[in-house]
C-alpha positions in Angstrom: 69.2 55.8 -74.9 69.7 51.1 -73.7 70.2 48.5 -77.7 67.8 46.2 -76.9 68.5 42.6 -78.3 65.6 40.2 -78.8 66.5 36.6 -80.1 63.5 33.9 -80.9 65.2 30.1 -80.7 64.3 26.8 -80.1 67.5 27.2 -77.1 67.4 29.7 -75.1 69.6 28.6 -72.9 72.5 29.3 -75.3 71.8 32.8 -74.9 73.8 35.6 -73.4 76.8 33.2 -73.5 80.1 34.2 -74.4 77.6 37.9 -73.9 77.7 37.7 -70.8 81.6 38.2 -70.7 84.1 40.3 -71.6 82.9 44.3 -73.2 79.9 43.1 -73.9 78.5 41.2 -70.2 80.3 44.4 -68.3 78.3 47.0 -70.8 74.7 44.7 -69.8 75.5 44.6 -66.1 76.1 48.5 -66.7 72.9 48.3 -69.0 74.3 50.2 -71.7 72.4 46.9 -73.7 69.4 44.9 -72.8 69.0 40.7 -73.9 65.3 38.9 -74.3 65.6 35.4 -75.6 62.4 34.4 -76.9 61.4 30.5 -76.6 59.4 30.2 -80.5 57.7 26.8 -78.8 55.9 29.6 -76.6 53.9 30.7 -79.2 52.5 27.3 -80.7 48.8 26.3 -81.2 48.9 23.1 -80.1 49.8 21.3 -77.1 53.0 19.8 -78.2 54.4 22.8 -79.0 54.4 22.3 -82.4 56.8 24.7 -84.5 57.9 23.1 -87.4 56.3 20.4 -90.4 57.0 18.6 -93.7 58.6 20.8 -96.3 55.8 21.0 -98.9 56.3 18.9 -102.1 58.9 16.4 -99.5 62.0 16.4 -99.1 64.2 15.9 -95.4 64.2 18.0 -93.0 62.1 20.0 -91.5 61.1 23.6 -91.6 59.9 26.3 -89.5 56.2 27.1 -89.5 55.0 30.5 -90.7 52.2 31.3 -88.7 54.5 30.2 -85.0 57.8 32.5 -86.7 54.7 35.1 -86.7 53.1 35.0 -83.5 56.8 35.1 -82.0 57.9 38.4 -84.1 55.0 40.0 -83.3 55.2 39.1 -79.8 59.5 40.6 -80.2 57.7 43.3 -81.9 55.1 44.5 -79.0 58.3 44.6 -76.9 59.4 47.5 -78.5 56.8 49.7 -78.4 55.0 52.1 -75.2 53.4 50.9 -73.0 55.0 47.0 -73.0 56.5 46.2 -70.5 59.6 43.9 -71.3 58.7 40.0 -70.7 55.3 39.8 -71.0 53.4 37.8 -73.5 49.3 37.6 -73.9 47.9 33.8 -73.5 45.3 32.4 -73.7 44.6 30.2 -70.8 41.5 28.3 -70.0 39.4 30.6 -72.1 40.4 34.3 -71.1 43.1 36.9 -72.1 45.9 36.9 -69.9 49.5 38.1 -69.0 51.9 36.6 -67.6 56.0 37.9 -66.8 57.7 34.9 -67.3 57.2 32.4 -71.1 57.6 29.1 -69.1 54.4 29.5 -66.3 52.2 28.0 -68.9 54.3 26.1 -71.1 51.2 24.0 -73.1 48.8 27.0 -73.5 49.1 29.0 -77.1 49.5 32.3 -77.2 47.2 34.4 -77.4 49.4 37.4 -79.2 50.4 41.0 -78.6 47.4 43.9 -77.9 46.0 44.8 -81.0 47.3 47.7 -82.2 46.1 50.3 -84.9 47.5 52.9 -87.4 51.7 53.3 -86.8 51.8 51.0 -84.1 51.0 48.1 -86.4 55.0 48.6 -88.0 57.8 48.7 -85.0 60.6 50.6 -86.7 63.1 47.9 -85.5 64.7 45.8 -87.8 63.6 41.8 -87.8 66.4 40.2 -89.2 67.1 36.2 -89.5 70.1 34.5 -89.7 69.9 31.9 -92.6 72.7 31.1 -95.1 70.3 32.4 -98.2 70.8 35.6 -96.6 72.8 38.9 -97.7 76.2 38.5 -96.2 76.6 40.8 -93.4 79.2 43.6 -93.5 80.6 46.1 -91.0 78.1 49.1 -92.5 74.9 47.4 -91.5 76.3 46.8 -87.6 76.1 50.3 -87.4 73.5 50.2 -88.6 72.2 48.6 -86.2 74.2 49.1 -83.5 72.6 53.4 -84.2 68.7 52.0 -83.8 67.2 51.3 -80.6 67.8 47.4 -81.6 67.1 44.4 -82.6 64.8 41.0 -83.1 66.7 38.4 -84.2 65.1 34.6 -85.1 67.4 31.7 -85.1 67.1 29.5 -88.0 67.2 25.9 -87.5 66.2 22.2 -88.8 65.5 22.6 -92.9 65.7 26.9 -92.0 62.0 29.5 -92.7 58.4 29.1 -94.5 59.6 32.0 -97.2 56.2 33.3 -96.7 57.5 34.8 -93.2 60.4 37.1 -94.8 57.2 39.1 -96.5 54.7 38.6 -94.0 57.0 40.5 -91.7 58.5 42.2 -93.4 62.0 39.9 -92.3 65.6 40.8 -93.2 67.7 38.0 -94.3 71.1 38.2 -93.0 73.8 36.0 -93.6 77.4 35.5 -92.0 79.5 33.7 -94.4 79.5 31.1 -96.6 79.1 28.0 -94.8 76.4 26.6 -93.2 75.5 25.5 -88.9 73.5 23.7 -87.1 71.5 26.6 -85.9 71.2 30.1 -86.2 72.3 30.4 -82.6 75.9 30.7 -82.9 75.1 33.3 -86.2 73.5 35.6 -84.1 75.6 35.7 -81.2 78.4 37.5 -83.2 75.5 39.8 -84.6 75.2 41.1 -81.5 78.8 41.2 -80.9 79.8 43.4 -83.2 76.8 45.7 -82.8 77.1 45.6 -79.5 81.2 46.5 -79.2 80.5 50.1 -81.2 77.9 51.1 -78.2 78.2 54.5 -76.7 81.1 53.7 -73.7 81.1 50.0 -74.9 84.8 50.2 -76.1 87.6 51.8 -73.9 88.8 54.2 -76.6 86.7 55.7 -79.6 89.2 55.0 -82.5 89.4 51.2 -81.3 85.7 50.7 -83.7 86.9 53.1 -86.6 90.6 51.8 -87.4 89.8 48.8 -88.1 88.6 45.9 -91.3 86.4 47.2 -93.2 85.0 50.5 -91.7 87.2 52.0 -95.3 86.4 49.2 -97.8 89.8 47.5 -96.5 91.5 44.8 -94.1 93.4 46.5 -91.0 97.0 46.9 -91.3 98.8 44.9 -88.9 100.3 45.4 -85.0 103.6 44.9 -83.6 104.6 45.3 -80.0 107.5 44.4 -77.6 109.3 42.3 -77.5 111.4 44.8 -80.6 112.7 41.4 -81.9 111.0 37.9 -81.6 112.5 34.8 -82.9 114.7 36.2 -85.6 111.6 38.8 -86.5 111.7 42.4 -85.7 108.9 44.8 -86.0 109.3 47.1 -89.3 111.4 49.9 -88.8 109.5 52.4 -89.3 106.5 51.9 -86.9 110.2 52.6 -84.1 110.7 56.1 -85.8 108.1 58.3 -83.9 107.5 60.0 -87.7 104.1 59.9 -87.4 103.2 60.7 -91.0 105.0 57.7 -92.5 103.2 55.1 -90.2 100.3 56.5 -91.3 101.7 56.0 -95.2 103.6 52.7 -94.3 99.3 51.0 -92.4 98.2 52.9 -95.5 99.9 50.6 -97.5 100.4 47.9 -95.6 95.8 47.5 -95.5 95.7 48.1 -99.7 98.6 45.6 -99.8 96.9 43.2 -98.1 93.5 43.0 -99.1 94.4 43.7 -102.9 95.5 39.9 -102.2 93.3 38.7 -99.4 89.9 40.1 -100.4 90.4 40.8 -104.2 86.5 41.8 -103.7 87.5 44.0 -101.7 90.0 45.4 -103.0 87.9 45.8 -106.3 85.2 47.5 -104.6 87.2 49.8 -103.2 88.9 51.0 -106.6 85.3 51.2 -107.6 84.2 53.2 -104.8 87.5 55.2 -105.1 87.3 56.0 -108.9 83.5 57.1 -108.4 84.3 59.0 -106.0 86.9 60.8 -107.7 85.1 61.5 -110.5 82.6 62.3 -108.7 85.5 65.7 -106.9 86.3 66.5 -110.9 82.7 67.2 -111.7 82.1 69.2 -108.8 85.0 70.9 -109.1 84.1 71.4 -112.9 80.6 73.3 -111.8 81.9 75.3 -109.5 85.4 76.8 -112.1 82.0 77.3 -114.2 
């Protein structure tokens, strides 16, 4: 199954960007994943292709309109439905409902929406994610969930952000990549997609490459070393040169715990809480068996 990514953006030329090279680029050429960058302005209803308006209640900046966003999301969701070819949109051209394979063929016409759907077809299983600093922090666990599915629709914010009604109106998940503010959601979308793509089957060389990493077990990854054995007076820890796999594994586990406790106390607290809870559950299970 090919993982499909649809990105709704005001700057489709930013994609695939870095996702067109290295592991992600090769995987895309091999058909392991596909990408469609959707121009948000193609779903505006006026000849000026307006996608934003002033904030209700006043204030600086502009806000992306819910109605325009909704039409773009509906179109993106339709791409994942059976019997709808990717890259096909429906437009009102000279009063007639027509289909077009190129989003840029009729830039000044308004979007007419995807074909009418009923029943279960109204809800797409593909998650729609808005990149916004107001969202929940992105985690490796969430990335794994996304990578295991058929794909993802990513909506890139601009200006002051999104009309709040779009989140409930289209079931959009708000996600943040960190406590920072970017000029737009596109760099964050690239990070999200890169994190997903590298986990797809056959993308990384060694299967263990995706499991022995930071955040996979709730801890930061242990430090790495390679040749030369000595560099500027600094040597590789002796245990890593011992050939004793049990000692190496124990050393790596200890370093992960130490680094996490010192550098990310928030992660360490969650890890310790999960470990205590797991141990408590195991004790209860043992008591049940003994009885």
